N, C-alpha and C positions, 0 to 999 in steps of 0.2 A: 161403849155401850151408852145409852139416850142420858143420862140423867146428868155428863159428862157436860153434854151439846148442851142442856139448858142452861146448865149454872153459867152464873158471869166468866167470861175471861183476862180476869188482872196481871197488870203488866206495869215495872216499878221500872221507872228509868230510873238512871243515877246519872249525869250527866252538871258536873260544874255552868257548864256553856249558858244562859240560859233562852238561846234562840236558834238552838242546836237543841233541850228540851223540847221546846211547842211544837220543832220541822220535826219529832218520834213522836210526843203526844199523838200530834195529826193523824201520820201513817197508822201504829197501833190502834185510833179509834177508828179508823175505819176501814182498818182489817177486825175487828167487835170487839176489843178487848176495854176494856177501865183504866186507864195511870193511874200511880205512882206517881210524881218525878221527883226526886233528892238529888241535892249541889254535893252529895260529898261521900264518899267508902260507911265512913262513919252511919250516919244514918240510913244509907244504900243497904248498910246487913240487917239493918235496922223492921229495915222497910223491908224486908225481906221475907222477914219473917216472921210481922207480923200480919199480910196483905197474904204470905204466901201465893206466891204469880206465878203466872203458867215458862213467866219470857220475864223477862231482867236480860235488860241492857246495858251496860257498862264502860267506864270509859275510864283511859288507864290514868293520866296524868293528872288528878283529884289532887284537892288540899285535903289533909291527912290521912290516910293512909289510901298508899294506891289502886289502883281498879286491882292488881295482883291481885296483894295480898284481900283484895275485897272479896274474890268472885272466893282463894281461898277457905276463905269464912263461908261463906253465904255455904258452895258445893263438901262445909264439910259434917254442913247441917239442912239439905234440900235440895231438893229433882229440879228449881227452875230449866228453864232452856235460859244456859245465860249467853250473852250476843256480846263483844267487847267491839268498841265503837273508840280508835284510837289514831294521831298523826301517827302513832306509829311503829313505823312498816316493815324493819328492820327484822330480818331472819329469822334472831335472836331473842327477836320480840314479841312475834306470832307463835314458837315455836313456846314460851314461858307462861305465852297467854291462858294456852289451848291446852296446858302441862297445869299453872293453876285455874284448869276445871273451866275454863269457853267451849260451848260448845260448836261457836260461828266466833271470826275475829276478821271486821268488815276495817275497811280503813278513812276514813276520814278527806279530803271529804265524799260523804257519801250519797251511795245512788238511788234518791229512797225508793223506786219500782224494785229495785235489786232489794234493797233489806224487804221491803214486800213477800216479796219474793227467798226467801234466803227461811223469815219465821211459819210461813205459806211449807216448803217446806223441814222444817224442823217438827210439824204442827199436825206432818206426816206420819212418822218417827210412833216406835211402841211407845203407847204411855205408861208407860208400866217398867218404864227401868230401875238396872241395883245396882248403884253403886256401892262397888266395892272398898 
């Protein structure tokens, strides 16, 4: 659809570390996204509902609700692509993140070029995803 290409792409960044938020904004803006950054899970859920982003990056360890719960709440109401970025690298954490609704799970410290490649890969998938 040509209309989708013309529409501005939005990304929501949910990350409590300001330096990581800034780096994520740089990567996403270089990929052509306008970004909305928030520092906790509750604000992240609200931002996703308000801005209807194409991509959402989600930290796990945050004040208030953690990223797993934020992902569950987001997924219940949105088809945004969710990329979890976290220092939690145990298999159980990865499984929990993907089960909560994440489309990708990357460990920190992440490599910006790899993140960009994973975003590009997500965007190649069909956009009319159905959630059951």
